[in-house]
C-alpha positions in Angstrom: 0.0 0.0 0.0 1.3 3.5 -1.0 2.4 5.7 1.9 0.5 8.9 2.1 1.1 12.2 4.0 -1.6 14.7 4.6 0.7 17.7 4.0 2.0 16.3 0.7 -1.6 15.5 -0.3 -2.7 19.0 0.5 0.2 20.6 -1.5 -0.4 18.3 -4.5 -4.1 19.3 -4.5 -3.3 23.0 -4.9 -3.7 24.9 -8.1 -0.8 27.0 -9.6 -2.6 30.3 -8.5 -3.1 28.9 -5.0 0.6 28.0 -4.8 1.7 31.4 -6.0 -0.5 33.1 -3.4 0.6 30.9 -0.6 4.3 31.7 -1.2 3.5 35.4 -1.0 1.4 34.8 2.1 4.1 32.6 3.8 6.7 35.3 3.1 4.5 37.8 5.1 3.8 35.4 8.0 7.2 33.9 8.7 10.4 35.5 10.0 13.9 35.1 8.7 16.0 35.8 5.6 15.7 32.2 4.5 12.1 31.0 4.6 12.5 27.3 5.6 8.8 26.7 5.3 8.7 27.7 1.7 11.7 25.5 1.0 9.9 22.6 2.7 6.9 23.4 0.6 8.9 23.3 -2.6 10.5 20.0 -1.7 7.2 18.3 -1.1 5.7 19.9 -4.2 8.4 18.4 -6.3 7.6 14.8 -5.3 4.9 13.0 -7.3 4.6 10.5 -4.4 5.5 10.9 -0.8 8.8 9.4 0.2 10.2 10.3 3.7 13.8 9.3 2.6 13.7 11.5 -0.5 12.3 14.4 1.6 15.2 14.1 4.1 17.8 13.8 1.3 16.5 16.9 -0.6 16.4 19.0 2.6 19.9 17.9 3.5 21.2 18.9 0.1 19.5 22.3 0.5 21.2 22.7 3.9 18.0 22.8 5.8 17.4 21.2 9.2 15.5 17.9 9.5 15.7 17.5 13.3 12.3 19.1 13.9 10.7 18.0 10.6 7.5 16.7 12.1 6.7 20.0 13.9 7.8 21.9 10.8 5.4 19.9 8.7 2.6 20.5 11.1 3.2 24.2 11.2 3.4 24.3 7.4 0.1 22.4 7.1 -1.7 24.9 9.3 0.0 27.8 7.5 -1.3 26.5 4.1 -4.8 26.2 5.5 -4.6 29.8 6.7 -3.3 30.9 3.4 -6.1 29.1 1.5 -8.6 30.7 3.8 -7.2 34.1 3.0 -7.1 33.3 -0.7 -10.8 32.5 -0.8 -11.9 35.1 1.7 -15.2 36.6 0.4 -15.2 34.4 -2.7 -18.2 32.2 -1.5 -21.6 33.5 -0.5 -21.3 32.0 3.0 -18.0 33.7 3.6 -19.4 37.0 2.3 -22.4 36.8 4.7 -20.2 35.8 7.6 -17.9 38.8 6.9 -21.0 41.1 6.9 -22.2 39.7 10.2 -18.8 40.2 11.7 -18.9 43.9 10.5 -22.5 44.1 12.0 -21.2 42.9 15.3 -18.4 45.6 15.3 -20.9 48.3 14.5 -23.3 47.0 17.1 -20.6 47.2 19.8 -20.0 50.8 18.9 -23.7 51.7 19.1 -23.9 52.3 15.3 -27.2 50.4 14.9 -28.5 52.2 11.7 -25.3 51.3 9.9 -25.5 47.8 11.2 -29.1 47.4 9.9 -27.9 48.5 6.4 -25.5 45.6 6.3 -28.1 43.3 7.8 -30.4 44.0 4.8 -27.6 43.1 2.4 -26.7 39.9 4.3 -30.4 38.9 4.5 -31.0 39.3 0.8 -28.0 37.2 0.0 -28.9 34.5 2.5 -32.5 34.4 1.2 -31.4 34.0 -2.4 -29.2 31.0 -1.6 -31.5 29.5 1.1 -29.0 29.6 3.9 -31.5 29.2 6.7 -29.1 28.8 9.7 -27.4 32.1 8.6 -30.9 33.7 8.1 -31.7 32.9 11.7 -28.4 34.4 12.9 -29.1 37.5 10.8 -32.5 37.9 12.4 -30.9 37.6 15.8 -28.7 40.6 15.1 -31.6 42.5 13.5 -33.8 42.1 16.6 -30.9 43.2 18.8 -30.3 46.3 16.7 -34.0 47.2 16.5 -34.4 46.7 20.3 -31.5 49.0 21.2 -32.5 51.5 18.5 -36.0 51.6 20.2 -37.8 50.5 17.0 -40.1 47.9 18.5 -42.7 48.2 15.6 -40.4 46.0 13.4 -39.8 43.2 16.0 -43.1 41.3 15.2 -42.2 41.3 11.5 -38.6 40.0 12.3 -40.1 37.3 14.5 -42.5 36.1 11.8 -39.6 35.9 9.3 -37.7 33.7 11.7 -40.7 31.3 12.0 -40.9 31.2 8.2 -37.2 30.3 7.9 -37.6 27.6 10.5 -40.5 26.1 8.6 -38.5 26.0 5.4 -35.6 24.5 7.2 -37.8 21.8 8.7 -39.2 21.1 5.2 -35.6 20.8 3.8 -34.5 18.5 6.6 -37.6 16.3 5.9 -36.4 15.8 2.3 -32.8 15.2 3.4 -34.1 12.5 5.7 -36.2 11.0 2.9 -33.3 11.1 0.5 -31.1 9.2 3.1 -33.8 6.6 3.5 -34.1 6.1 -0.3 -30.4 5.6 -0.6 -30.4 3.0 2.2 -33.4 1.2 0.5 -31.6 1.3 -2.8 -28.4 -0.1 -1.3 -30.4 -3.0 0.3 -32.4 -3.9 -2.8 -29.8 -2.8 -5.5 -32.2 -3.6 -8.3 -35.7 -4.9 -7.8 -35.7 -8.6 -8.5 -38.9 -9.8 -6.8 -42.5 -8.5 -6.4 -41.8 -7.8 -2.7 -39.0 -5.4 -3.8 -41.5 -3.5 -5.9 -43.9 -3.4 -3.0 -41.3 -1.9 -0.7 -40.4 0.7 -3.3 -44.0 1.6 -3.9 -44.7 1.9 -0.1 -41.8 4.3 0.2 -42.6 6.5 -2.9 -46.2 7.0 -1.7 -45.0 9.0 1.3 -47.1 12.2 1.5 -44.1 14.5 1.0 -43.3 12.7 -2.3 -46.8 13.2 -3.8 -45.7 16.3 -5.7 -42.6 18.5 -6.3 -44.8 21.4 -5.0 -44.5 20.1 -1.5 -40.8 20.9 -1.5 -40.7 24.5 -0.4 -37.2 25.4 -1.4 -34.9 25.0 -4.4 -32.6 22.6 -2.4 -35.6 20.5 -1.3 -36.8 20.2 -4.9 -33.4 19.0 -6.0 -33.6 16.3 -3.3 -37.1 15.4 -4.5 -35.8 14.7 -8.0 -32.8 12.8 -6.6 -35.2 10.6 -4.7 -37.3 10.0 -7.8 -34.1 9.1 -9.8 -33.0 6.6 -7.2 -36.6 5.1 -7.2 -36.6 4.5 -11.0 -33.0 3.3 -11.0 -33.8 0.7 -8.4 -37.0 -0.3 -10.2 -35.0 -0.7 -13.5 -37.1 1.8 -15.4 -34.3 3.5 -17.4 -36.6 5.6 -19.5 -38.2 7.3 -16.6 -34.9 7.6 -14.8 -33.5 9.4 -17.9 -36.4 11.9 -17.8 -35.7 12.5 -14.1 -32.0 13.1 -14.7 -32.7 15.5 -17.5 -35.2 17.4 -15.2 -32.4 17.5 -12.5 -30.0 19.0 -15.0 -32.5 21.7 -15.9 -33.2 22.5 -12.3 -29.5 22.8 -11.5 -28.8 24.8 -14.6 -31.5 27.3 -13.6 -29.4 28.3 -10.6 -25.7 28.6 -11.7 -24.7 29.4 -8.1 -25.9 26.0 -7.0 -23.7 24.3 -9.7 -20.7 26.5 -8.6 -21.2 25.3 -5.0 -21.9 21.6 -5.8 -20.0 20.9 -9.1 -19.4 17.2 -8.3 -23.1 16.6 -7.8 -23.8 18.1 -11.2 -21.1 15.9 -12.8 -22.7 12.8 -11.3 -26.1 13.7 -12.6 -24.9 14.7 -16.0 -22.7 11.7 -16.3 -25.6 9.3 -15.5 -27.8 11.1 -18.0 -25.1 10.7 -20.7 -24.9 6.9 -19.9 -28.7 6.7 -20.3 -28.4 8.6 -23.6 -25.8 6.4 -25.3 -28.3 5.4 -28.0 -28.9 9.1 -29.0 -28.0 10.1 -32.6 -24.3 10.9 -33.1 -24.7 14.7 -33.6 -27.0 15.0 -30.5 -24.7 12.9 -28.3 -21.7 14.9 -29.5 -23.5 18.1 -28.4 -24.3 16.7 -25.0 -20.6 15.6 -24.6 -19.3 19.0 -25.7 -21.4 20.7 -22.9 -20.1 18.2 -20.4 -16.4 18.6 -21.4 -16.7 22.4 -21.2 -18.1 22.4 -17.6 -14.9 22.8 -15.7 -14.2 26.0 -17.6 -17.4 27.6 -16.4 -16.5 27.4 -12.7 -15.4 30.5 -10.8 -12.1 28.9 -9.9 -10.3 25.9 -11.3 -10.7 22.6 -9.4 -8.6 19.6 -10.1 -11.1 17.1 -8.8 -13.8 18.5 -11.1 -11.5 18.4 -14.1 -10.5 14.8 -13.2 -14.1 13.7 -12.8 -15.3 15.2 -16.1 -12.3 13.8 -18.1 -12.7 10.4 -16.4 -16.5 10.1 -16.9 -16.2 11.3 -20.5 -13.5 8.8 -21.4 -15.5 5.9 -19.8 -18.7 6.9 -21.5 -17.2 7.4 -24.9 -15.6 4.0 -24.8 -18.8 2.4 -23.6 -20.7 4.1 -26.4 -18.3 2.6 -29.0 -18.9 -0.9 -27.5 -22.7 -0.5 -27.4 -22.6 0.6 -31.1 -20.6 -2.5 -32.0 -17.5 -0.5 -33.0 -15.1 -2.9 -31.3 -11.9 -2.0 -33.3 -12.5 1.7 -32.4 -13.2 0.8 -28.8 -10.0 -1.2 -28.6 -8.1 1.7 -30.1 -9.5 4.0 -27.4 -8.5 1.7 -24.5 -4.9 3.1 -24.4 -6.1 6.7 -23.9 -8.7 5.5 -21.4 -6.0 3.8 -19.3 -3.9 6.9 -19.5 -6.8 9.1 -18.2 -7.4 6.6 -15.4 -3.8 6.5 -14.4 -3.4 10.3 -14.5 -6.5 10.9 -12.3 -5.9 7.9 -10.0 -6.3 9.7 -6.7 -9.6 11.3 -7.8 -11.3 8.1 -8.9 -14.2 6.5 -7.1 -14.3 2.8 -6.4 -17.0 2.4 -9.0 -14.9 4.2 -11.7 -12.0 1.9 -10.9 -14.2 -1.2 -11.3 -15.7 0.1 -14.6 -12.1 0.9 -15.7 -11.3 -2.8 -15.5 -14.7 -4.3 -16.6 -15.2 -2.2 -19.7 -11.8 -3.2 -21.3 -12.5 -6.8 -20.4 -15.9 -6.7 -22.2 -14.2 -5.1 -25.3 -11.3 -7.5 -25.4 -13.6 -10.5 -25.1 -15.9 -9.2 -27.8 -12.9 -8.6 -30.0 -12.1 -12.3 -29.9 -9.2 -11.9 -27.4 -10.8 -13.5 -24.2 -7.4 -14.1 -22.6 -6.8 -10.3 -22.5 -10.1 -9.9 -20.6 -8.9 -12.1 -17.7 -6.5 -9.7 -15.9 -9.2 -7.0 -15.5 -11.8 -9.6 -14.4 -9.4 -11.1 -11.8 -8.7 -7.6 -10.5 -12.4 -6.9 -9.9 -13.1 -10.3 -8.3 -10.0 -10.5 -6.1 -9.4 -6.9 -5.2 -12.7 -4.9 -4.9 -15.3 -5.5 -2.2 -18.4 -7.0 -3.7 -20.7 -5.1 -1.3 -19.7 -1.7 -2.6 -20.4 -2.4 -6.3 -22.6 -5.4 -6.4 -23.9 -4.9 -9.9 -20.4 -4.6 -11.4 -19.2 -7.6 -9.3 -22.1 -9.7 -10.6 -21.3 -8.6 -14.2 -17.7 -9.5 -13.7 -18.6 -13.0 -12.4 -20.9 -13.6 -15.3 -18.4 -12.4 -17.9 -15.7 -14.5 -16.2 -17.8 -17.6 -16.8 -18.5 -16.7 -20.4 -14.8 -16.0 -21.1 -13.6 -19.3 -19.7 -16.4 -21.1 -21.6 -15.2 -19.3 -24.7 -11.6 -20.5 -24.0 -12.9 -24.1 -23.4 -11.6 -24.1 -19.8 -14.1 -26.8 -18.6 -12.6 -27.2 -15.1 -12.7 -23.5 -14.5 -16.2 -23.2 -15.8 -17.3 -26.0 -13.5 -15.7 -24.4 -10.5 -17.0 -20.9 -11.3 -20.5 -22.2 -12.1 -20.6 -24.0 -8.7 -19.2 -20.9 -6.9 -21.8 -18.7 -8.7 -24.6 -21.1 -7.6 -23.5 -20.6 -4.0 -23.3 -16.9 -4.5 -26.8 -16.7 -5.8 -28.2 -18.7 -3.0 -26.6 -16.3 -0.6 -28.0 -13.2 -2.4 -31.7 -14.1 -2.8 -34.0 -13.2 -4.3 -32.3 -13.7 -7.7 -33.9 -13.2 -11.1 -34.9 -15.7 -13.9 -32.0 -14.6 -16.1 -29.5 -15.6 -13.4 -31.3 -19.0 -12.8 -31.3 -19.7 -16.5 -27.6 -18.9 -16.9 -26.7 -20.9 -13.8 -28.5 -23.9 -15.3 -26.9 -23.4 -18.7 -23.4 -23.4 -17.4 -24.0 -26.3 -15.0 -25.3 -28.3 -17.9 -22.3 -27.2 -19.9 -19.9 -28.6 -17.4 -21.9 -31.9 -17.0 -21.6 -32.3 -20.8 -17.8 -32.1 -20.5 -17.4 -29.5 -23.2 -13.7 -28.7 -23.7 -13.9 -26.5 -26.8 -15.1 -22.9 -27.3 -18.8 -22.5 -27.5 -20.2 -22.5 -31.1 -22.1 -19.5 -32.5 -25.5 -21.2 -31.9 -24.8 -21.3 -28.2 -23.9 -17.6 -28.0 -27.0 -16.7 -30.0 -29.1 -18.8 -27.6 -27.7 -17.1 -24.6 -28.2 -13.6 -26.2 -31.8 -14.3 -27.3 -32.9 -15.8 -24.0 -31.4 -12.8 -22.0 -33.0 -10.4 -24.5 -36.4 -12.0 -24.0 -36.0 -11.8 -20.2 -34.8 -8.2 -20.4 -38.3 -7.0 -21.3 -39.3 -7.8 -17.7 -37.2 -5.7 -15.3 -37.7 -8.2 -12.5 -36.3 -11.0 -14.6 -33.5 -9.1 -16.3 -29.9 -9.3 -15.2 -29.2 -6.9 -12.2 -26.4 -5.1 -14.1 -26.4 -1.4 -14.8 -23.2 -0.8 -16.8 -21.5 -1.8 -18.9 -24.1 -3.8 -20.7 -23.6 -7.6 -21.0 -26.2 -7.8 -23.8 -24.2 -5.2 -25.9 -21.1 -7.4 -25.4 -23.0 -10.5 -26.5 -24.2 -8.7 -29.7 -20.7 -7.7 -30.7 -19.3 -11.2 -29.7 -21.9 -12.8 -32.0 -21.1 -10.4 -34.9 -17.4 -11.1 -34.5 -17.9 -14.9 -34.6 -20.2 -14.6 -37.6 -17.7 -12.4 -39.5 -14.9 -15.0 -38.9 -17.1 -17.9 -40.2 -18.0 -16.2 -43.5 
């Protein structure tokens, strides 16, 4: 396991403008002709990976002391945080309001209540616009104090009524936060609805009175949560068409408030990326337009963020390769694997566990479909032996299924027998399971009993594809796999075998 260091990680996360500002800031806040903290900063900045021995060697060559390195690093860490706080002072709405409130407090202590009330109006307008209810309550607290000491009691009732309104909206928002958390927990337990009782549980949840209409959500943030809940509901139900509509609605809602996107860019990327995945079958020109908007997103932020750039580039690379596979353009998909792996390597520390899994599964699907099943095995083995099944169960299930098919394609009868038996046990432990899984389990168990030692013929692959396609029409019987698509892989696999036999 790689060694990590919180100071090194913090420095590596900084942008060029942040680093330039910090060096100026550190020069003003440290004493001495030779600023050892800036030197330590530059040493750590130069290392792509943290290595204590290299740090000591570089400091020694620079003639800098290493005796108190631990305390120096701790001081530098806190100094960087102070510098970043100064760099971004007043650059977010919350910071602006807090600065205004601090100024109000100064004016209040000096008895300058009228001037304080002028700032309170500015702070209140900002907080109302961005639905910052805890700050609105604090603003009202200072307003009531200023009005009381100024002797203007006629406005106190109005201020009190406003506070009650803020509290009601905050309670409404918290109710949707709680419902969203409950929906996430339910989705994680069910994953994808496989049995009527799963559908019943989902229906019981979605009939909650607060989810009867978007209008019940009193604020912008509550409405965003409402649509997130509906998206999770349709995802778990397996209704991709309705889920796509919900994701598009979410994008429209977020886009109507650019400030929300500025504050929560990763949430926007997650929604837009999912919508792109659900839109893979869109016409080329339309899909290219969607992708162009997505790729340009990091440039629209007020300040550059490496994590945002990494997520956009990673999601775009994965989605574009998956689209090529879904369209049956396997040579093109193979050619794109090199650039995909380079993107994943470059953004390694920003990747989610799911992105890492897809980064192994997608190339495995493509190599297997291209008639190179052995090249698919390393990625499948990595998923099955490295990543915890509980965190990405749909991808884990897809990897197990593809692993069986690859070994059947290679004619590895003993491996197929072992994996089929192991999968049988896996399904028994993860009930309820769907008809597609039962049919596949029976198919491979019969395959091993027949003692087949040669790759499956075209007719067998067509039979698997046609049966799964028939079962796919019923969301409860379809494979509980979201992405990449096993059926798309089977289509390209069959086309490849057909082309070789003609």
